[in-house]
C-alpha positions in Angstrom: 0.0 0.0 0.0 1.4 3.3 -1.1 1.7 5.8 1.5 -0.3 9.0 1.7 0.9 12.0 -0.3 0.8 14.3 2.6 3.3 12.3 4.3 5.9 13.7 2.1 4.6 17.4 2.2 7.0 19.9 3.4 6.8 20.5 7.3 5.0 24.0 7.0 2.3 22.8 4.4 -0.9 22.4 6.2 -2.9 19.3 5.7 -6.2 18.5 7.6 -5.9 14.7 7.4 -2.1 14.9 8.8 -3.4 17.2 11.6 -6.5 14.9 12.7 -3.8 11.8 12.9 -1.2 14.0 15.0 -2.6 12.4 18.4 -2.0 8.8 17.0 1.7 10.3 15.9 2.7 11.7 19.2 1.8 8.3 20.8 3.5 6.1 18.1 6.4 8.5 18.6 6.1 7.8 22.7 6.4 4.4 22.3 9.3 4.5 20.2 11.0 6.8 22.7 10.3 4.4 25.8 11.6 1.5 23.7 14.8 2.7 22.7 15.3 4.2 26.1 15.7 0.3 27.3 19.3 -1.1 28.1 20.7 -3.3 25.4 20.4 -6.9 26.2 23.6 -8.2 24.3 27.0 -6.4 23.5 29.3 -8.1 20.8 32.8 -8.5 21.1 33.4 -7.0 17.6 32.0 -3.5 16.6 28.4 -3.2 15.5 27.5 -0.5 13.1 23.9 0.2 12.7 22.8 1.5 9.2 19.2 2.9 10.0 16.6 5.5 9.1 13.8 7.7 10.8 11.5 7.4 8.1 9.2 4.5 7.2 10.4 2.8 3.9 13.2 3.0 1.7 15.8 5.7 2.0 18.7 3.9 0.6 19.9 1.6 3.2 20.6 -1.4 1.0 23.0 0.6 -1.3 24.4 2.2 1.9 25.1 -1.6 3.2 26.7 -2.5 0.1 29.0 0.6 -0.3 30.1 0.2 3.6 30.7 -3.7 2.9 33.1 -3.1 -0.2 34.8 -0.1 2.0 35.5 -2.4 4.8 36.9 -5.1 2.4 39.2 -2.6 1.2 40.4 -2.0 4.5 41.2 -5.7 5.4 37.9 -6.5 7.2 35.7 -9.3 7.4 32.1 -7.8 7.8 28.8 -9.9 8.1 25.4 -8.4 7.8 22.6 -9.1 10.1 19.1 -8.4 9.2 15.2 -8.9 10.5 14.7 -10.2 7.0 11.5 -8.3 6.4 9.3 -9.8 3.9 10.6 -13.1 4.5 8.9 -16.2 6.0 11.9 -17.5 7.9 11.3 -18.0 11.7 14.6 -19.4 12.6 18.2 -18.0 12.4 19.3 -18.6 8.7 22.6 -17.5 6.8 21.6 -16.6 3.5 22.7 -18.9 0.9 22.0 -17.4 -2.9 21.8 -20.8 -4.2 19.1 -22.5 -2.1 17.2 -19.4 -0.4 14.5 -17.4 -1.9 13.6 -13.7 -1.2 10.1 -15.1 0.1 12.2 -16.9 2.9 14.7 -14.3 3.9 13.7 -11.2 2.3 14.7 -9.5 -0.7 17.4 -7.0 0.8 19.4 -9.9 2.8 19.4 -12.0 -0.8 20.9 -8.9 -2.3 23.2 -8.2 0.4 24.5 -11.8 0.7 26.1 -11.3 -2.8 28.5 -9.2 -1.3 29.0 -10.4 2.6 27.9 -13.3 4.9 24.5 -12.2 5.9 22.5 -13.7 8.8 18.7 -13.4 9.2 16.8 -13.4 12.3 14.0 -11.6 14.0 16.1 -11.6 17.4 19.4 -9.5 16.2 21.2 -10.6 19.5 21.2 -14.3 17.9 22.3 -13.0 14.8 25.2 -11.0 16.1 26.4 -13.9 18.0 25.9 -16.4 15.1 28.0 -13.8 12.7 30.9 -13.2 15.6 31.2 -17.1 16.0 31.5 -17.4 12.2 34.7 -15.2 11.9 33.1 -11.9 11.5 35.0 -8.9 12.8 32.8 -6.4 11.9 28.8 -6.3 12.2 26.5 -4.3 9.8 23.2 -3.7 11.2 20.8 -3.7 8.3 18.0 -1.4 9.7 17.0 -1.7 13.5 17.9 1.9 14.6 14.7 1.8 16.7 15.4 -1.7 18.2 17.4 -1.5 21.5 18.0 -5.5 21.9 21.8 -5.0 20.5 24.3 -2.7 21.7 25.0 -0.3 18.8 28.6 1.2 18.7 27.7 3.6 16.1 24.7 4.5 14.2 24.8 6.0 10.5 21.1 7.6 9.8 20.3 7.4 6.2 17.9 10.0 4.5 16.5 10.4 1.1 17.6 14.0 0.5 14.7 14.7 -1.9 12.0 13.5 0.7 13.9 14.6 3.8 12.1 13.9 6.6 8.7 14.4 4.9 6.1 16.7 6.8 8.1 16.2 10.2 5.4 13.8 12.0 5.4 10.5 13.3 3.1 7.6 11.7 0.4 7.6 10.9 0.4 11.3 10.7 3.5 11.5 8.8 6.5 9.1 7.7 8.8 9.2 10.7 9.6 6.1 13.1 10.4 8.6 15.8 10.8 12.5 15.7 13.5 14.2 14.0 15.2 15.6 17.0 15.2 12.8 19.1 16.5 10.5 16.3 19.2 12.7 15.3 20.5 13.1 18.8 20.9 9.2 18.8 23.0 8.8 15.5 26.5 9.5 14.9 26.3 10.4 11.1 23.8 11.7 8.9 24.1 10.2 5.3 21.8 12.0 3.0 21.3 10.6 -0.7 20.5 12.4 -3.6 21.6 14.6 -6.5 22.9 18.3 -5.8 19.1 19.8 -6.2 17.9 17.4 -3.6 20.9 17.9 -1.5 20.2 21.8 -1.5 16.7 21.0 -0.9 17.4 19.1 2.2 19.6 21.8 3.4 16.8 24.4 3.0 14.3 22.3 5.2 16.2 20.5 7.8 20.0 21.8 8.2 18.9 23.8 11.1 17.9 20.2 12.6 21.2 18.7 11.9 24.4 18.9 14.5 25.8 15.6 14.1 28.3 14.9 11.3 26.8 14.9 7.7 28.1 13.2 4.6 26.6 13.3 1.3 26.2 10.8 -1.5 24.2 9.9 -4.5 23.0 6.7 -6.7 24.8 5.8 -10.0 24.2 3.3 -12.2 26.9 0.3 -12.4 28.2 0.7 -16.0 27.5 -2.9 -17.4 27.8 -1.9 -21.3 24.2 -1.9 -21.4 22.8 0.5 -24.2 19.6 1.9 -22.5 18.8 3.7 -25.5 18.7 0.7 -27.9 15.0 -0.5 -27.0 11.8 0.8 -25.2 11.0 -0.5 -21.8 8.3 -1.3 -19.2 9.4 -0.6 -16.2 8.4 -1.7 -12.9 9.8 -1.4 -9.1 8.7 -2.5 -5.9 11.0 -0.4 -3.6 10.3 2.6 -1.1 10.3 5.4 -4.0 9.8 3.6 -7.6 9.7 6.9 -9.3 13.7 7.4 -8.4 14.3 4.1 -10.1 12.3 5.5 -13.4 14.3 8.8 -13.1 17.5 6.9 -13.3 16.6 4.8 -15.8 15.2 7.7 -18.0 18.8 9.6 -17.5 20.4 6.6 -19.0 18.6 7.8 -22.5 16.0 4.9 -22.1 12.5 5.4 -23.3 9.8 4.2 -21.2 6.5 3.4 -22.3 4.8 2.0 -19.1 5.6 2.1 -15.6 4.5 0.2 -12.8 5.1 1.5 -9.2 4.4 -1.4 -7.0 4.6 -1.6 -3.0 7.7 -1.8 -1.3 8.6 -5.5 -1.0 5.5 -6.6 -2.9 5.6 -10.1 -4.2 6.0 -10.7 -7.8 2.9 -13.1 -8.4 3.1 -14.9 -11.8 -0.4 -13.4 -12.4 0.9 -9.8 -12.0 4.4 -10.9 -13.9 2.0 -12.0 -16.6 0.0 -9.2 -17.0 3.3 -7.1 -17.3 4.7 -9.4 -19.7 1.3 -9.1 -22.0 1.6 -5.4 -21.8 5.2 -5.4 -22.7 4.7 -7.4 -25.8 1.6 -5.2 -26.8 3.9 -2.1 -26.5 6.7 -3.8 -28.1 8.5 -3.0 -24.9 11.4 -4.9 -22.5 10.7 -5.8 -19.3 13.2 -3.8 -16.7 13.6 -3.6 -12.9 15.8 -2.8 -9.9 18.4 -5.2 -8.4 16.0 -5.7 -5.3 13.0 -6.6 -7.1 14.9 -9.0 -9.4 15.9 -11.3 -6.5 12.0 -11.7 -5.7 11.6 -12.8 -9.5 10.4 -16.4 -10.0 12.9 -18.4 -12.0 11.1 -18.5 -14.8 11.4 -14.6 -15.5 14.9 -14.2 -14.3 15.7 -14.2 -18.1 13.0 -12.1 -19.2 13.5 -9.0 -17.3 16.5 -6.8 -17.4 18.0 -5.2 -14.4 19.5 -1.5 -14.0 22.1 -2.1 -10.9 23.0 1.0 -8.9 26.0 1.7 -6.5 26.0 4.4 -4.1 28.8 7.0 -4.6 30.1 9.0 -1.3 31.2 12.5 -1.9 33.8 12.3 1.0 34.6 9.2 2.9 36.6 11.3 5.5 33.7 11.6 8.1 32.7 7.7 7.8 36.3 6.6 8.2 36.5 8.8 11.1 33.7 7.0 12.7 34.9 3.7 11.6 38.1 4.5 13.1 36.7 5.4 16.6 34.7 2.2 16.8 37.8 0.2 15.8 40.1 1.6 18.2 
């Protein structure tokens, strides 16, 4: 289900619906505050870095995790990822194996991350951290879980989409936030904003006065695979937090998009849905294309029928991140 449009209105813009839901948002924020105030149940013997956000939905945590994995590898580290496995049905601790597991079991994000580092899925993050540590990890990247107090975090990076910022600044269901901006940022160690120059300027104009912690900027760029995106028209679909961003990235490669399908985040790609889109593509003379995260949810019969546009996070300056890593690695 797509979130209501008023979630992403600027904070000063009035919305009757948001105002009516405000008491529920205050309640939600209060419950989160009480939860995160609990002492951590377990502290690992190795550093734990949380990649989290304040907003519900996608902000770019998965590309951030991939970039950090590769950066840690360059420093000779052996990072493991732990994840709740949102969207997956696994009920027991699972080390993700791309050869035998599916996104339906372990979640789409862990399936994608497992291609870059050993990835553990468990509803109990303490259990996952212990397993990673025992398996030889010397660093744990915690995918999401900024509002989960069960595992001690040595540091947390808060990821924000620069274009959407923190939406209308209100908590669910009155807005997109899991907790108030000021309280959330106060618990973080670094803010990473993702977007192009214009989006970064927009973020600064709305939110710079709220940011007192170190900030690093980055943007998503297509991975160069040699694909000529101008050669054929496309039917593009995406089930991520912000599908329009994927469509814009595809168009920026010179692609002609004849039809788009903005699906819900993590939406199952059923055979019936894919058959409908395949029929639409055939009628239009278009090629199906999607994101990397969606591609891992494709049934086997469609993996050769759908193209993928992979993107990677390009960090403007690693200095603040390196300073954070050095501090927790001491």
